[in-house]
C-alpha positions as a Markdown table, in Angstrom:
| # | Residue | x | y | z |
|---|---|---|---|---|
| 1 | Met | 38.8 | -5.7 | 28.4 |
| 2 | Ser | 37.1 | -6.3 | 25.1 |
| 3 | Arg | 35.5 | -3.3 | 23.3 |
| 4 | Leu | 32.0 | -3.1 | 22.0 |
| 5 | Leu | 30.6 | -0.8 | 19.4 |
| 6 | Arg | 27.4 | 1.1 | 19.6 |
| 7 | Trp | 25.2 | 1.1 | 16.5 |
| 8 | Asp | 26.6 | 4.5 | 15.4 |
| 9 | Gly | 30.2 | 3.1 | 15.5 |
| 10 | Ser | 31.5 | 4.7 | 18.8 |
| 11 | Glu | 33.3 | 2.5 | 21.2 |
| 12 | Met | 32.4 | 1.5 | 24.7 |
| 13 | Asp | 33.9 | -0.8 | 27.2 |
| 14 | Met | 32.2 | -4.0 | 28.5 |
| 15 | Leu | 31.2 | -2.5 | 31.8 |
| 16 | Thr | 29.5 | 0.4 | 30.2 |
| 17 | Glu | 27.8 | -1.8 | 27.7 |
| 18 | Thr | 26.6 | -4.1 | 30.5 |
| 19 | Phe | 25.3 | -1.1 | 32.5 |
| 20 | Ile | 23.4 | 0.3 | 29.4 |
| 21 | Arg | 21.9 | -3.1 | 28.6 |
| 22 | Ser | 20.7 | -3.4 | 32.2 |
| 23 | Met | 19.1 | 0.1 | 32.2 |
| 24 | Arg | 17.4 | -0.7 | 28.9 |
| 25 | Leu | 16.0 | -3.9 | 30.4 |
| 26 | Leu | 14.8 | -1.9 | 33.5 |
| 27 | Phe | 13.0 | 0.6 | 31.3 |
| 28 | Ser | 11.9 | -1.9 | 28.7 |
| 29 | Thr | 8.3 | -2.4 | 27.7 |
| 30 | Trp | 8.5 | -6.0 | 28.9 |
| 31 | Thr | 9.4 | -4.9 | 32.4 |
| 32 | Lys | 6.3 | -2.7 | 32.3 |
| 33 | His | 4.2 | -5.6 | 31.0 |
| 34 | Ala | 5.4 | -7.7 | 34.0 |
| 35 | Ala | 4.7 | -4.9 | 36.5 |
| 36 | Val | 1.2 | -4.3 | 35.1 |
| 37 | Leu | 0.5 | -8.0 | 35.2 |
| 38 | Val | 1.6 | -8.2 | 38.8 |
| 39 | Gly | -0.3 | -5.0 | 39.8 |
| 40 | Gly | -3.5 | -6.2 | 38.0 |
| 41 | Thr | -3.3 | -9.5 | 39.7 |
| 42 | Leu | -3.0 | -7.9 | 43.1 |
| 43 | Ile | -6.0 | -5.6 | 42.3 |
| 44 | Val | -8.2 | -8.6 | 41.3 |
| 45 | Lys | -7.2 | -10.5 | 44.5 |
| 46 | Gly | -7.9 | -7.5 | 46.7 |
| 47 | Ser | -4.4 | -7.4 | 48.1 |
| 48 | Lys | -3.5 | -4.6 | 50.5 |
| 49 | His | -0.3 | -4.1 | 48.4 |
| 50 | Ala | -2.3 | -3.6 | 45.2 |
| 51 | Pro | -2.4 | -0.2 | 43.5 |
| 52 | Lys | -5.4 | 1.9 | 44.5 |
| 53 | Val | -8.3 | 2.2 | 42.1 |
| 54 | Ser | -10.2 | 5.5 | 41.9 |
| 55 | Lys | -12.0 | 7.5 | 39.2 |
| 56 | Trp | -9.3 | 10.2 | 39.3 |
| 57 | Leu | -6.5 | 7.6 | 38.8 |
| 58 | Ile | -8.4 | 6.1 | 35.9 |
| 59 | Leu | -9.1 | 9.5 | 34.4 |
| 60 | Gly | -5.4 | 10.4 | 34.8 |
| 61 | Ser | -4.4 | 7.1 | 33.2 |
| 62 | Val | -6.7 | 7.8 | 30.2 |
| 63 | Ala | -5.2 | 11.3 | 29.9 |
| 64 | Ser | -1.7 | 10.0 | 30.0 |
| 65 | Tyr | -2.5 | 7.4 | 27.4 |
| 66 | Gly | -4.2 | 10.0 | 25.2 |
| 67 | Trp | -1.2 | 12.3 | 25.3 |
| 68 | Arg | 1.2 | 9.4 | 24.4 |
| 69 | Val | -0.9 | 8.4 | 21.5 |
| 70 | Phe | -1.2 | 12.0 | 20.3 |
| 71 | Ala | 2.5 | 12.8 | 20.6 |
| 72 | Ser | 3.6 | 9.5 | 19.0 |
| 73 | His | 1.2 | 9.7 | 16.0 |
| 74 | Ala | 1.0 | 13.4 | 15.5 |
| 75 | Gly | 4.7 | 13.9 | 16.4 |
| 76 | Gly | 6.7 | 10.8 | 15.7 |
| 77 | His | 4.6 | 9.7 | 12.7 |
| 78 | Arg | 2.9 | 12.5 | 11.0 |
| 79 | Tyr | 5.4 | 15.2 | 11.8 |
| 80 | Phe | 8.9 | 13.7 | 12.0 |
| 81 | Ala | 8.4 | 10.9 | 9.6 |
| 82 | His | 6.2 | 12.5 | 7.0 |
| 83 | Met | 6.4 | 16.3 | 7.6 |
| 84 | Ser | 2.6 | 16.7 | 7.2 |
| 85 | Phe | 2.5 | 20.0 | 9.2 |
| 86 | Lys | 4.8 | 22.6 | 10.7 |
| 87 | Thr | 5.2 | 23.6 | 14.4 |
| 88 | Thr | 7.2 | 25.6 | 16.9 |
| 89 | Lys | 10.6 | 24.5 | 18.1 |
| 90 | Leu | 9.3 | 24.1 | 21.6 |
| 91 | Phe | 6.4 | 21.9 | 20.6 |
| 92 | Glu | 8.6 | 19.9 | 18.4 |
| 93 | Leu | 10.9 | 19.2 | 21.4 |
| 94 | Leu | 7.9 | 18.2 | 23.5 |
| 95 | Leu | 6.7 | 15.7 | 20.9 |
| 96 | Ala | 10.1 | 14.2 | 20.4 |
| 97 | Met | 10.8 | 13.8 | 24.1 |
| 98 | Thr | 7.4 | 12.1 | 24.6 |
| 99 | Val | 8.1 | 9.7 | 21.7 |
| 100 | Gln | 11.5 | 8.9 | 23.3 |
| 101 | Val | 10.0 | 7.9 | 26.7 |
| 102 | Ser | 7.0 | 6.0 | 25.3 |
| 103 | Ala | 6.4 | 2.3 | 25.0 |
| 104 | Ser | 8.5 | 1.3 | 22.0 |
| 105 | Asn | 12.1 | 0.5 | 22.7 |
| 106 | Glu | 13.4 | 1.8 | 19.4 |
| 107 | Asn | 14.7 | 5.4 | 19.6 |
| 108 | Ile | 13.1 | 8.1 | 17.4 |
| 109 | Val | 16.0 | 8.2 | 14.8 |
| 110 | Tyr | 15.7 | 4.4 | 14.3 |
| 111 | Trp | 11.9 | 4.6 | 14.1 |
| 112 | Ile | 11.8 | 7.3 | 11.4 |
| 113 | Asn | 14.3 | 5.3 | 9.2 |
| 114 | Phe | 12.6 | 2.0 | 9.6 |
| 115 | His | 9.1 | 3.5 | 9.0 |
| 116 | Glu | 10.1 | 5.1 | 5.8 |
| 117 | Phe | 11.6 | 1.8 | 4.7 |
| 118 | His | 8.3 | 0.1 | 5.6 |
| 119 | His | 6.5 | 2.2 | 3.1 |
| 120 | Gln | 9.0 | 1.4 | 0.4 |
| 121 | Ala | 8.9 | -2.4 | 1.1 |
| 122 | Cys | 5.4 | -2.9 | 2.3 |
| 123 | Glu | 4.4 | -6.6 | 2.2 |
| 124 | Thr | 7.6 | -7.7 | 0.6 |
| 125 | Glu | 10.1 | -10.1 | 2.1 |
| 126 | Asp | 12.0 | -7.0 | 3.4 |
| 127 | Asp | 9.1 | -5.4 | 5.1 |
| 128 | Ile | 10.1 | -5.0 | 8.8 |
| 129 | His | 6.6 | -5.8 | 10.2 |
| 130 | Thr | 4.2 | -7.5 | 7.8 |
| 131 | Pro | 1.7 | -9.9 | 9.4 |
| 132 | Trp | 1.3 | -11.6 | 6.0 |
| 133 | Arg | 4.9 | -13.0 | 6.3 |
| 134 | Met | 5.5 | -12.9 | 10.1 |
| 135 | Gly | 2.0 | -13.6 | 11.5 |
| 136 | Phe | -0.2 | -11.4 | 13.7 |
| 137 | Trp | 1.3 | -12.1 | 17.0 |
| 138 | Ala | 4.9 | -11.8 | 15.8 |
| 139 | Val | 4.2 | -8.3 | 14.7 |
| 140 | Gln | 1.9 | -7.4 | 17.7 |
| 141 | Leu | 4.6 | -8.4 | 20.2 |
| 142 | Gln | 7.5 | -7.2 | 18.1 |
| 143 | Asp | 10.1 | -5.4 | 20.3 |
| 144 | Ser | 12.6 | -4.2 | 17.8 |
| 145 | Ser | 12.7 | -4.1 | 14.0 |
| 146 | Ala | 16.5 | -3.9 | 13.7 |
| 147 | Asn | 17.1 | -7.5 | 12.9 |
| 148 | Leu | 14.1 | -8.2 | 10.6 |
| 149 | Val | 15.7 | -7.0 | 7.3 |
| 150 | Thr | 17.5 | -10.1 | 6.1 |
| 151 | Thr | 18.6 | -9.7 | 2.5 |
| 152 | Gln | 21.6 | -7.7 | 1.3 |
| 153 | Glu | 19.4 | -5.8 | -1.1 |
| 154 | Gly | 17.0 | -4.9 | 1.7 |
| 155 | Leu | 19.8 | -3.6 | 3.8 |
| 156 | Glu | 21.1 | -1.5 | 1.0 |
| 157 | Arg | 17.6 | 0.0 | 0.5 |
| 158 | Leu | 17.1 | 0.6 | 4.2 |
| 159 | Phe | 20.3 | 2.6 | 4.6 |
| 160 | Arg | 20.0 | 4.6 | 1.4 |
| 161 | Thr | 21.4 | 8.1 | 1.8 |
| 162 | Asp | 18.1 | 9.9 | 1.2 |
| 163 | Leu | 16.4 | 7.9 | 4.0 |
| 164 | Leu | 19.1 | 8.9 | 6.4 |
| 165 | Gln | 18.8 | 12.6 | 5.8 |
| 166 | Phe | 16.6 | 13.3 | 8.8 |
| 167 | Arg | 14.9 | 16.7 | 8.8 |
| 168 | Tyr | 15.9 | 17.5 | 12.4 |
| 169 | Leu | 19.0 | 15.3 | 12.7 |
| 170 | Asn | 21.0 | 17.2 | 15.3 |
| 171 | Asp | 18.1 | 17.5 | 17.8 |
| 172 | Leu | 17.0 | 14.0 | 17.3 |
| 173 | Val | 20.5 | 12.5 | 17.7 |
| 174 | Trp | 20.9 | 14.5 | 20.9 |
| 175 | Leu | 17.7 | 13.0 | 22.2 |
| 176 | Arg | 18.7 | 9.5 | 21.0 |
| 177 | Asn | 22.1 | 9.7 | 22.8 |
| 178 | Arg | 20.3 | 10.7 | 26.1 |
| 179 | Gln | 17.4 | 8.2 | 25.8 |
| 180 | Leu | 18.2 | 6.4 | 29.1 |
| 181 | Glu | 18.6 | 9.7 | 31.0 |
| 182 | Ile | 15.2 | 11.0 | 29.6 |
| 183 | Lys | 13.5 | 7.7 | 30.5 |
| 184 | Ala | 15.1 | 7.8 | 34.0 |
| 185 | Cys | 13.8 | 11.3 | 34.6 |
| 186 | Glu | 10.3 | 10.3 | 33.5 |
| 187 | His | 10.1 | 7.3 | 35.7 |
| 188 | Leu | 11.5 | 9.3 | 38.6 |
| 189 | Phe | 8.8 | 11.9 | 38.1 |
| 190 | Trp | 6.0 | 9.3 | 38.3 |
| 191 | Leu | 7.6 | 7.5 | 41.2 |
| 192 | Leu | 7.8 | 10.8 | 43.2 |
| 193 | Cys | 4.0 | 11.1 | 42.6 |
| 194 | Gly | 3.5 | 7.9 | 44.5 |
| 195 | Lys | 3.2 | 4.2 | 43.6 |
| 196 | Asp | -0.4 | 4.4 | 42.6 |
| 197 | Val | 0.1 | 7.3 | 40.3 |
| 198 | Phe | 3.2 | 5.6 | 38.9 |
| 199 | Phe | 1.2 | 2.5 | 38.1 |
| 200 | Trp | -1.8 | 4.2 | 36.5 |
| 201 | Gly | 0.0 | 7.2 | 35.0 |
| 202 | Cys | 3.1 | 5.5 | 33.6 |
| 203 | Leu | 3.0 | 1.7 | 33.5 |
| 204 | Val | -0.6 | 1.1 | 32.3 |
| 205 | Pro | -0.5 | 3.8 | 29.6 |
| 206 | Asn | 2.8 | 2.6 | 28.3 |
| 207 | Val | 1.7 | -1.0 | 27.9 |
| 208 | Leu | -1.6 | 0.1 | 26.2 |
| 209 | His | 0.4 | 2.5 | 24.0 |
| 210 | Phe | 2.8 | -0.3 | 23.0 |
| 211 | His | -0.1 | -2.5 | 21.7 |
| 212 | Ala | -1.9 | 0.5 | 20.1 |
| 213 | Ile | 1.2 | 1.2 | 17.9 |
| 214 | Arg | 1.5 | -2.4 | 16.9 |
| 215 | Leu | -2.2 | -2.9 | 16.1 |
| 216 | Thr | -1.6 | -0.5 | 13.2 |
| 217 | Asn | 1.1 | -2.8 | 11.8 |
| 218 | Ser | -0.7 | -6.0 | 12.5 |
| 219 | Ala | -4.5 | -5.8 | 12.5 |
| 220 | Ala | -4.6 | -2.8 | 10.1 |
| 221 | His | -2.8 | -4.9 | 7.5 |
| 222 | Leu | -5.2 | -7.9 | 7.9 |
| 223 | Trp | -8.8 | -6.8 | 8.6 |
| 224 | Gly | -10.7 | -4.0 | 7.1 |
| 225 | Tyr | -11.5 | -2.3 | 3.8 |
| 226 | Arg | -9.1 | -0.9 | 1.2 |
| 227 | Pro | -10.5 | 2.0 | -0.8 |
| 228 | Tyr | -7.2 | 3.3 | -2.2 |
| 229 | Val | -4.1 | 2.2 | -4.0 |
| 230 | Ala | -1.0 | 2.5 | -1.8 |
| 231 | Gln | 2.0 | 4.6 | -2.9 |
| 232 | Phe | 5.2 | 2.8 | -3.7 |
| 233 | Gln | 3.8 | -0.7 | -3.2 |
| 234 | Ser | 0.6 | -1.3 | -5.1 |
| 235 | Glu | 0.4 | -4.7 | -3.4 |
| 236 | Cys | 0.4 | -3.2 | 0.1 |
| 237 | Lys | -2.5 | -4.7 | 2.1 |
| 238 | Ala | -2.9 | -1.9 | 4.6 |
| 239 | Thr | -6.6 | -1.6 | 5.6 |
| 240 | Asn | -9.0 | 0.9 | 7.2 |
| 241 | Asn | -9.9 | -0.7 | 10.5 |
| 242 | Trp | -12.5 | 1.2 | 12.7 |
| 243 | Trp | -11.7 | -0.4 | 16.0 |
| 244 | Val | -7.9 | 0.1 | 15.6 |
| 245 | Ala | -8.7 | 3.7 | 14.7 |
| 246 | Ile | -10.6 | 4.2 | 18.0 |
| 247 | Phe | -7.8 | 2.6 | 20.0 |
| 248 | Asn | -4.9 | 4.6 | 18.5 |
| 249 | Gly | -6.3 | 8.0 | 17.6 |
| 250 | Gly | -7.2 | 7.6 | 13.9 |
| 251 | Glu | -4.1 | 5.6 | 12.8 |
| 252 | Gly | -6.3 | 2.7 | 12.1 |
| 253 | Trp | -7.4 | 4.4 | 8.8 |
| 254 | His | -4.1 | 2.8 | 7.6 |
| 255 | Asn | -5.0 | 2.3 | 3.9 |
| 256 | Asn | -5.7 | 6.0 | 3.7 |
| 257 | His | -2.3 | 6.7 | 5.1 |
| 258 | His | -0.4 | 4.3 | 2.8 |
| 259 | Ala | -2.2 | 6.0 | -0.1 |
| 260 | Phe | -1.5 | 9.6 | 1.1 |
| 261 | Met | 1.6 | 9.4 | 3.3 |
| 262 | Gly | 2.1 | 13.2 | 3.5 |
| 263 | Ser | -1.4 | 13.9 | 4.8 |
| 264 | Ala | -1.9 | 15.0 | 8.4 |
| 265 | Lys | -5.4 | 13.7 | 8.1 |
| 266 | His | -6.0 | 9.9 | 8.0 |
| 267 | Gly | -9.8 | 9.8 | 8.1 |
| 268 | Phe | -11.3 | 11.1 | 4.9 |
| 269 | Met | -14.9 | 10.0 | 5.2 |
| 270 | Trp | -17.5 | 11.2 | 7.7 |
| 271 | Trp | -17.4 | 8.0 | 9.7 |
| 272 | Glu | -13.6 | 7.8 | 9.8 |
| 273 | Phe | -13.0 | 9.8 | 13.0 |
| 274 | Asp | -9.4 | 10.9 | 13.4 |
| 275 | Trp | -8.9 | 12.5 | 16.8 |
| 276 | Val | -5.2 | 13.1 | 16.3 |
| 277 | Tyr | -6.1 | 15.2 | 13.3 |
| 278 | Phe | -8.8 | 16.9 | 15.3 |
| 279 | Gly | -6.2 | 17.8 | 17.9 |
| 280 | Leu | -4.0 | 19.2 | 15.2 |
| 281 | Leu | -6.9 | 21.4 | 14.1 |
| 282 | Ile | -7.3 | 22.8 | 17.6 |
| 283 | Leu | -3.5 | 23.5 | 17.8 |
| 284 | Gly | -3.7 | 25.1 | 14.4 |
| 285 | Lys | -6.4 | 27.5 | 15.8 |
| 286 | Leu | -4.0 | 28.3 | 18.7 |
| 287 | Gly | -1.1 | 29.0 | 16.3 |
| 288 | Val | 1.0 | 26.1 | 17.6 |
| 289 | Val | 0.9 | 24.2 | 14.3 |
| 290 | Trp | 0.4 | 25.4 | 10.7 |
| 291 | Asp | 0.6 | 24.3 | 7.1 |
| 292 | Ile | -1.4 | 21.2 | 7.9 |
| 293 | Lys | -1.4 | 19.1 | 4.7 |
| 294 | Val | -4.5 | 17.4 | 3.5 |
| 295 | Pro | -5.1 | 15.9 | 0.0 |
| 296 | Thr | -7.6 | 17.6 | -2.3 |
| 297 | Gln | -10.9 | 15.9 | -3.4 |
| 298 | Glu | -9.4 | 15.5 | -6.9 |
| 299 | Val | -6.3 | 13.7 | -5.5 |
| 300 | Leu | -8.5 | 11.4 | -3.4 |
| 301 | Glu | -10.7 | 10.5 | -6.4 |
| 302 | Ala | -7.7 | 9.8 | -8.6 |
| 303 | Arg | -6.4 | 7.1 | -6.2 |
| 304 | Tyr | -9.7 | 5.6 | -5.2 |
| 305 | Lys | -10.3 | 2.0 | -6.3 |
| 306 | Gly | -13.2 | 0.9 | -4.2 |
| 307 | Ser | -13.2 | -1.6 | -1.3 |
| 308 | Ser | -12.3 | -5.2 | -1.4 |
| 309 | Lys | -15.2 | -5.9 | 1.1 |
| 310 | Arg | -18.7 | -6.4 | -0.3 |
| 311 | Asp | -20.6 | -6.0 | 2.9 |
| 312 | Leu | -21.7 | -2.9 | 4.8 |
| 313 | Gly | -22.0 | -0.9 | 1.6 |
| 314 | Ile | -18.6 | 0.7 | 2.1 |
| 315 | Lys | -17.8 | 0.9 | -1.6 |
| 316 | Arg | -21.1 | 2.6 | -2.3 |
| 317 | Leu | -20.7 | 5.0 | 0.6 |
| 318 | Tyr | -17.2 | 6.0 | -0.6 |
| 319 | Arg | -18.5 | 6.6 | -4.1 |
| 320 | Leu | -21.4 | 8.8 | -2.8 |
| 321 | Glu | -19.0 | 10.8 | -0.7 |
| 322 | Cys | -16.6 | 11.3 | -3.6 |
| 323 | Glu | -19.5 | 12.4 | -5.9 |
| 324 | Ser | -20.9 | 14.7 | -3.2 |
| 325 | Gly | -17.4 | 16.3 | -2.7 |
| 326 | Ala | -17.0 | 16.7 | -6.4 |
| 327 | Arg | -20.4 | 18.5 | -6.7 |
| 328 | Gly | -19.6 | 20.7 | -3.7 |
| 329 | Ser | -16.3 | 21.8 | -5.2 |
| 330 | Gly | -17.8 | 22.4 | -8.6 |
């Protein structure tokens, strides 16, 4: 029987590989999309087989979605990828496990690596999810970024040694190697709660979370205002997009993030509400997280360039805020 290699180089037989691929398909986001589409259709038609609709199920769905957004953006993004705060080992594990079972099919080790590369190659031909090259829908429906780096130079940059030195490598590799088991346990938990809870607590939040993540990479690189110069790639077209920020917990202030990658706070102005950061502040008061990194007013002003949009007075508002902050610190 022919032998296949996992991405890390270890061997597996064809039967094992077939089983793993089948399980990945079963737990994939596209299977969840299909299930939500079928369930939603049954609800609209009033079928007796449709998932029940109640205020408690809807509230539970919102809570499940909110936790997934917070864990992915506070944990997978701001903590594991950018180390913008510190936390306890227990909370770190909780964040990592939530990221592993959430909508995206890429495991957490892959995601950290590709995300750091995205910052390095933003809007270039090697960018793994730029809507300027790939188009909005290609990025919005992107399932895996592993095959999108096409040039030899890009591959060499992606797998540079310093990008592979993960901060918590042993724990994250352990989670990666048990990704299917963790997802199976999550799905079993929701199923044991009943089909209605499974639909509203697992399937719907997963599908919404999938699109929330990708809106940051698609819409928040196309539409919005750009007050700051990005780090690494000055031609980066990341924007601040208010409706993306509402949907995904503050990640829509994406220009701010590309300019200040190590900041745990993405919304810098009074109208840029960042509820992931607000959650971190609450956890900070409780002693769960600490050393929350935020750029100083001087650092913000140094990279400020004004907005490319002429309407809404955004540029003037930014200037007034910066001047007010400078007077307050003086």
